[in-house]
N, C-alpha and C positions, 0 to 999 in steps of 0.2 A: 417343693418347687412350685413357683407361681404358674398360672395359666399362660402367661406371656413369655415364659422362659424360652421355648423353642423359637418363637418369633425373634426375640432379642439375640439369641445365639446365631440365627441365620443372618440377621443384620450385622452382627459383629464379623462374621466370616466375609460378608460382602465388603465391609469397610477395610478389613485386613487385606483383601485381595487387591484393593485399589490404593493401598498405602505405599507411596513412593519411598518412604523412609524405612520400610520393613527390612530391607537387606542390611541396614546398619546394625540391627539387633545382633547379627553374627559377629560383630566386633567386640562383644562383651562376654564375660564368663557368667552364665546364668544357669539356673536349675528349673525345676518344675513349679517353684513357688511364683506367685504373682507378687512382684516386688514394687510396692507403691510407697517406698520410703526414701526415694532419691532426693527428696527435699531435706533429708538429714544426712544421708551418706549415699553417694552414687555407687552404682555397680562397678565391678572391676573390669576395665578394658583389657581385652585379651593380650594386647601387646606389652602390657606393663611388666609382668613377671620376667620375661626374657630380657627386657631393657634394664631392669633393676639388677638382674644377675650380671649383666655385662658391666654395669657401673661398679658393682661390688668386686667382682672377680678380676676384671681386666683394668678398669680405670683406677680403682683404689688399690686392688691387690697387686697389679703389675706396674702400672705407670706411677702410682702413688702421687707424690707432690707435683709431678709433671702434668697431671691432669688439669690443674688449674688453668694451664695454657693450652696444652695439646688436646684436651677433651672439652674445652670451652666452659669449664666450671665458673670461671670468674665472670663471664658475661651472661650467665644463665638468667639472673633476675630480669635483665632488660630484654633478652632474647625471648624468654617465655612470656613476658609482658606483651611483646609485640604479637605473639601467637593469640593471646586472649583479646587483644584490642579490637579486631573486627567483630567479635561477638558482642562487644559493648558499643559499637558504633564510634570507635576512636581511631584516629590516625596513629601511626607508629611514633615511638619516642615519648609517650605520655604515661605509660604504665610500668611500674616496677613490682616484681614479685618477691615476697619475703615477709617474715614475721607472721603474726596472727591477725585476724580481723580486728580484735580488740586493740592491739598495739597500733594498727594503722588508723583506727578511729581516733585514738589519742593524738597521733601525729597530725592528722588532717584537721581535727577540730582546734587544737592549740595553734597550729599554723594559720588557720582561718581567722582566729581572734587576733593574732599578731598583725595580720594584714589589715584587718579592720582598724586596729589601733594606729597603724601607719597612716591610714586614710583620714581618720577622724579624732585621733587622740583618745582620751578616755571617755568620750561622749557615748560611744557604743559599749554600754556596760551590761548587755544582756545576751544570753545564749538561749535560743529556743530549741527544745528537743521534743521529738515525737513522744507523746504521752503513752502511746500503745506499743512502744518499741520493745525489742528483745531486751531483757533486763540489763545485760552487760553494757549495752550502748548507753543506757541511762546512768549506770554507775560511773562510766568513764566520763560522760558529759558533766556529771556532778563534780568529779575530781578536776576536770579541766577548768570548770568554773571557779573552783577554789584556788587553783594554781594561778589563774590569770586575773583574779579579783573581780570576776563577773557574777551576775545573778543568773541562776538557771530557772527557766520558765517552761514547764511541760505544757504542751498544747497538742491537740489532735491535728493530723495533717489538714483536715478541712478548716480548722481554725487558724492556720498559719497566715493566710492573707490578711485577716483582720487583726492579727497579733503583731505583725511587722510594724516597726516604727524606726525613728532616727536613733533609737537606743540599741537596735538589734545589730549584733556583731556577726553572728553565725547561726545557721539553722542546721540541725542534724535530723535527717529523715530516713525512713525506710521506704524502698520502692514497693515492696510487697510485704504486707503484714504476715508475720510468721504464724500467727494463730489461725486467722480466718482466710488467708489467701487473697485478701483484697489488694488490688493494684492501685496505687496512688498516682496522681496525675503529675508525673515528673516534669513535663514541659511547662505547664502553667505555674506550678509551684516554684520551679527554678527561675522563671521569668519574674515572678512576684518578688522573690528574694533579691534578685539582682537589681530590680527597679527600686527597691528600698535601700540599696547601697550596702547590703550585707552579702555574706558568702554562704553558698549552699554546699553541704556535705551529704552525699547520698550513700546509704548502705544498700548494696546490691546483692546481698547474700541469697535472697530468694527469687532473684530475677535473672542473674547472669547465667547464660546457657539455656534459658527457658523462653525468653522473649526479647525482642529488640529493645535496646535501651536508648541509643542515640545520644551518647554523651557529648560529642562534638556538635552535633546539629542543634542541640538544645542549650548549649552554653553552660553546661555543668562545670562548676569550679573544681570540686574535689569529690572523689568517690572511692569507696573501699568495698571489698567483698571477699568471701571465702571461695575456695576452689574444690571443696570436697562434696558439694551438693550436685547441682546439674552439670558441673564441669568434670565430675568423676575423678578428681585428683587423688583420692585415697584419704584414709583417716588422718586428720591433722595436717593435711597438705597445706603448704604456705598460702597465705592470702595475697592480695594485691592492693596497690595504691595508685590511683589515677590523679595526676595533676595536669590540668590543661596547659597547653604550651604558653599561653599568655601570662600565666602566673608562676611559671617555674623559677624564674630568677628572683621572685619575691618569696618563694616557699622557704620558710624558716622552721625547720623541724625542731621540736623540743627534745628529740633524741638523736643528736649528732653523733656519728660513729666513724670509725676509721674507714669503713666501706663507702661512706658518702663524702669523704674528704677529696678535695681536688688533687691531692697527691697522697693516695692511701699508703704508699710505701715510703713516704718521706719521713714518717713518724715525727711530725712537727708537734711542738707543745700547744700551738694555737690552731684553732679550727678554721678552715676555709672550705666552704661548700663547693662540691663539684657542680658543673652545669647540668641542666636538664633533669629528667626524672630520677637520675642516680641520687639526687638529694634525698630521696625517700628511703635509701638503704641505711642500715645501721651497723650491724656486725656481720660476722662470717655467715654466708648463706648456708641454709640447711640442705646440703647437696643431695642426699639420698631421696628425701621426699620431693625436692624440687624437680629432680630429673624423672621421678615417677610421674609427676604431674605433666612434664613435657611429653612423655610417652602417651599418657592418657589423652592428651589433646589431639593425637593422631586420628581419633574417631571422628573428628570434625572435618576431615578431608572430604571435599565435595559436598558438604552439607551447609545450607544457609540457615541463618537464624530465623528468617522469614518462614521457611518451610517448617521449622521446628514449632514456631508459634502457631501456624495454621493447624498442625496436628495436635498441639496441646489443647487448643480450644475445642477441636473436634472430640478429643478424648474426654475432656471434662464435661462437655455437653452430653456425650453419650453416657457417661457415668451417672450424671444427674437424672437422665432419662431412665436408666436401668434401676436406680435407687427408687425413683418415684413409682416404678411398676412393680418392684419386688420386695420393698421394705415396708413394713407396717407404718402407715403415715404418722401415727401418734408417737412412734419410737425415736425418730430423729428429726432434727431441724437443721437445714443447711445454713451455715454462716457465711458461705461464699457467695458473692454477688452473681446474679445471672447475667448481667451485662458484660459483654466481652471486654469492653474498655476498662472495666473495674476488676477483672479477674486475672490472677496470676496463673500458676500451673499446679495448683493444688485445690482440693475440695475439703472443707472442714465441716464435719457434722456434729452437732450437739446431741449428746446421748447421755441419759442419766447415769448409766453404769458403764461409762466409756472404757475405763481401765480393764474391767473384766471382759467386756466385749472384744477389745483388741487382743487380749490374751487368747480368747477362743478363735479369733480370726487367724492369728499366727499359727496356732495348733493345726489349722486346716489349710495352711499354705497361702494365706493372704496377709502380706506383711505391710502394715502401715505403722502409725504411731499414735500415741495418746498424749494429750496435753492437759494438765490439771486445770480445772477439776472435771470437766465433762466433754472434752473435745476429741473426736476421732479425726486424725489428719491423714489424707491420702495424697501423696505427691506423684505427679505424672511426668516421667521423663520420656519425651517422645522418641528419643534415640533407641530405646529398647522396650518400651511398653506398647503393647498392641491392643486392639479393640476386643479381642477374645479375652485378654487379661481383665479388661474393664468389666465385661459382662460377667465373668466368673466371680470377680470381687464383689460386685453388687448382689449376685445370686447367693453367695455364701453369707454375706452380711444379712440378707433377708432371712436365710435359714437360721442363723444364730439368734437373731432378734425374735423370730417367731416362736422360739422355744422358751 
């Protein structure tokens, strides 16, 4: 134990005592572990098991097919999208929930290229993709480029303004880097893409539910994201697709399905897209996981995303302070920016033997995760992580590395 451990523990207790979000922790199912992996899978909201049991036993077991109408199954994708919208700074009617993030990336990116083609013909023959992106986004961007006859050009987010040209059709970017926790400048990058006459597609997986996004305020065209990280929707919970109001009538999904048809029960041989965000639907909604997500979103009652962001920054600041005080300096290097404007809600530490270190941390009740080859990732979900958790995690990390 470091000499500063008592001082830091006292500071943590002070911060916890003044934490306005501390009561929200009681809305989750937690144990004695310090859970800092909410950037991979959020903790279980306490209301979910009972709600899922009702869906299975009563809605499915008793009402059966009637639940599509009587229990609101049919409208769930838009209804739950409207629950998520305030957390992303979006007005109602622009988000539809369903499918995976990967599928929604494909829908959004191909639709963006098609709109660019409407605008400029084949002159816009290039797609820019975040070179540091989560691999799947890159795979899908490459497939979308092949499908639409475009050239794919990987660039870092900082290189985007200089890479934009009259050839650019669409740009696929991550709001927060999944490895380092770096927060990219969504407002200025979106403005640059729109100024160039292209369409911006944002992946919000590591920012939704952790920090303000401001989709409407910043004129974002299209956005996608998962719901099982900071939104705590459960493993494999459905993702979402945002299409801003001004583009909805032009949104041409590459995956038209009966659920997005203007007359879904007309069973017509030709496709006619429904109006609004419903165009983002494809097939039958995954009702069990979708309604589990809806129950999970109850934890946000009375909570603002601004309060969450303020606590997120305080948690990550305190963690970095505790790490600096209790971890041997030569053993770790922070990859996460110190500047608040460039930081998401995780801290990534480079450590030579990161995989083994994380195993030892988990054995001692501190759960983060490891990214190949040498990154320890710690995700801070302000709804249930406290400052005492932060102090304990850094202290245990210091003890593991000191050995």
